[in-house]
N, C-alpha and C positions, 0 to 999 in steps of 0.2 A: 648686716648690723644686728645679728640675732641677739647677742648678749646685751647690747645697748637698748634694743627694743623691749626686751623682757624687763630690764631695769626701769625703763620709762613707764611701762604698763603696770608693773608691780602686781601681778595677778594674785588675787585672794583665792584661797582654796575653794570656797563655796560661791565664788563670783560667777557672773554671767558676762561673757565676752563676745565681741563681734569682730571677725576678721573679714574686712570688706573686699579683700583681694586675695583669694585662696592661692592662685597660681598652681603650684604643685605641693603646697601644704607644709612648707618648712616652718613658717611662723605658727601655723595652726597646731602642728604636732608639738612644738615647743611650749605653746600656751597650755595645751591639754596636759602635758607632763607636769605643769605647775598646779593643776586643779585637783581638788579632792573629789570623792564620789558624788557630792552634791553640786559640783561645779558644772558649768554648761558653756559650750562654745558653738556659735553659729557662724557659718562661713558663707560668703557671697562671691560670685564671679560671673561675669557675663560671657566668658569663653566656655562653650560647651565641652571642650576637651578638658579644661580645668575642673568643671563640675563632674565629669565622668571619673576623673582621678579621685575627686573627693568622695564620690559615692562608694568607692572601694573601702573606705574607712568604716569600720564596724563599731567603733566606740559609741556606747549608748548616750554619752554626754555630748555628742557631736551631731549637728545637722547642717545641711547645705542647701542653698537655693541658687538657681541661675537668675541673676538680677544685676542691674547696675546699682552701684552704691548710692546713687541719688534717690533710689526707691526703697532704701532700707527701712523706712518707717512702715511702709505697707507690708514688708516681709515680717517685721517684728509684730505687727498687729495680727497677721495670720497665725503666728506662733504663740500669741498671747503673752508676749514679753514686753512689759511696760517700760522698764528701765535697764540700763546696762552699767556694768562696773568698768568697762573698758572697750575702746574701739581702736582698731588698727587699720590704717590705709597705707599700702605699699604701692606707690603710684607707677604709672608708665607701663611699658611693655615688659613681659616676663621673659626669662631666659628660654623657656621652651618655645615661646612664640618666635623669638629671634632665631633660634637654632633650627626651626622647621622652615625650610625654604618655601614650602608650599603655602605658607601663610602670607608671604610677600612683605614681611617687615624689614628684611635685611637687604642692604645694597651689596653685601659681600657674596651672596649666593643667588644663583639663577632661580627665579620663581615667578609666579603670576603676580602682577602688581595689584595686590588686594589691600592688605593692612587692616581689615576689619577685625576687631576683637571678637565679635560675634558674626561669623560669616553668613549666618542665616538672616541677618537684618541689615537694612541699609544698602548702599551702593559701594562698590570697590573704588579705590583711588583711580584706577584706570578709567572706569566709567565716568567718574566725576571730571577728570582732566579732559575727557572727550567732549564734555558738555559745557564746561565752565568757560567764561570769557578770559581773555588775556589779563585784563585788569583785575578780575577776581582772583585769579591764580597768584598774581603778584602780591595782592593784599594778604592772602593766606600765608604766603612764604615770608612776608614781612612780619605779620602779627604773631604767628606761631613758631617761626623758625628764626626770627631776628636776622634774616638773611639780607645782607647789604646789597647783594646783586640780584634781588628778587625780580626786578624788571627785565633784565636780559635773559634770565632763566625762563621767566614766563613767556617771553617772546619766542624763545626756542621751542618750548613745549607747544605753544599754539601753532607755530609753523610746522612742527612735526605732525600734529593732528590734521592740519589742513592738507599736508602732503600725502600722508599715509592712511587717512580716514580710519575705518574700523580696525585696521591693522597696526595702528600707532601704539607705541609704549605698552607692548604686551607683557613685558617682563621687568623685574626690578633692575636687572643689570643694564637693560636698554635705557631706562631713565637715568641710572647712575652715570652711564657713559655720556649721555647728553649733557648732564650738569657739569661733568668734568671738562667736557669740550668747551662749554661756555666760560668756565672760570679759568681755564688754562691761560697763564700769562698775565692775568689781571693782578695788579699789586694789592696785596692784603686779602685776596680772595680765598686763599687756602692756608691751613695751619699744619705744620709738620706733624705727621703721625695721625692726622685725622682725614678721613675720606672727604673729598669735596662735596659729596652728596649728603653729608650728615644733616645739615640744617634743613635741606629740602625734604628729606625723608621724615625728619622730626615734625616739621610743619604739617605735612600731609597726613601723617598718622594722627596727630593731635586733632586736626580739623575733622577728619572723617569719622573719628570716634567721639567727637565732642568732649574731649577729656577735661578741658578747663571748666566748662559749664558743669560737667559731672562733679568735679572737685568742689566748686563753689556750693552747689546744692547739697552734696554729700557732707561737707563740713557742717553746714547749718543743721542738717537732719541728725547727724551724730551728736552734736552739742545738745540738741533738744532732748535726746533720749539717754543722755548720761545721768546716772544717779549722782547725788552729792558725793564728792571725793572720787568720782569715776575719772578715769584717765583717757585722754585722746593722744594717740601717737601717729605721726604721719611721716613717711619716708618719701622724699621727692628726689628727682634726678636732674632737674634743670631749673634755671632761674624763674621761668614763668610759673611753674608749680610752686616753688618755694616762696615766691613773692606773695602768692595768694594765701598760702598757709600762714606765713608770717603776719600778714596784715589781718587775717581773720582772728588769730589768737590775740594780737594786740588790740583789735577793736573790742573783742569780748572781754578783755582785761580792763577796758575803760580808757584806752588811749585817746579815743575820739569823744569822750564824754564832755559835756559842758563844764566849765570850771569858773570859779569865782574870779572876777577880773583883778582883784587885789591880792588875795591869799593864794590863788591857784588851786584851791581845794575843789575836788570833784563835787558837782551839784546833782543831787537826786539821781544817782546812778549806782546800782549795785553790780559789780563785776560778775560776769558769768564764768569766766575761766581764769585760772592762775597759771601763768607760764612756768614751765619747769626747766626749760633749757633747750639747747641746740647741740647736736652731736654730729661729727663727721666720721667716716669710716677710718679705721686704723690703718697704718702702713702695712701691718701683717695681713689684714683682710684684703687690701688692695693688691698685695703681692699674689694672693691666692685667687682673687676674683677681680680682675681689672675693671669690670663693669661697676664695681662699688666706688670707683674713684670719685664720681660726681654725687654720690648719695649724701643727703642731708636729712637728719632726723630731728623733728621738733615735737615737743610734747607739752601738754597742759592738763591741769586738773580742774574738775568742775567745782565751783564754789558752792 
């Protein structure tokens, strides 16, 4: 959604922008192309491979830091940047992460069951599954994957760990096969064209990387650092993320503000953001990039 994202951000030639999710730099390069000599772009990513790719860019208007976007305020303070003219968050797992089997994000390719966006921090999915209780696994699959069959999947995972000990669930395909076995033959358990393990992998990835907490804190931090008329643009890929973004923008726009019981007028509340709209990927983009099918872009402007 490059064209839609640029339209939502509306970069000013001399503005200062923050790309919170560099990935491999598609959005960053497009924003830089819109900026003049006095413009500036800062990029963040917690993935060391993404940061290494960003460090190969020699544009003097560009700088990068390895950081979670929930810590963007600390990064901006270090760079002596008080306010921003625009912030972009492109959420979820990136295509390079999915395509690299060694990162353990994909159920389609054999790889270690890891899923950490920063492999140098925290524990892998495999280690967590080996330590978590059956109930906790079921709760994670329900909350972060909206998996209707979380309980039987969690039972099968726990049984596998008890049976195989340290050798359990070494690879992505092993977990994917286990989930497929549990769901096989259950009415409504699978969707044509979608792997049975999709929701399980989504849930475990979101949980292990604390993605929803990161989003909640990152949105608040971004809003605080936007200059008046600065733009916030967020691309999400599933309903859990989009719901958080939608509610955040609505709240900042005054939806939850106290109102007069008779007239309905907002009482003593100045909106922080003005919603700009919601966009979906075009049919042409989906044809060229099927992963864009679930993308939703929301944008708002600082009041």
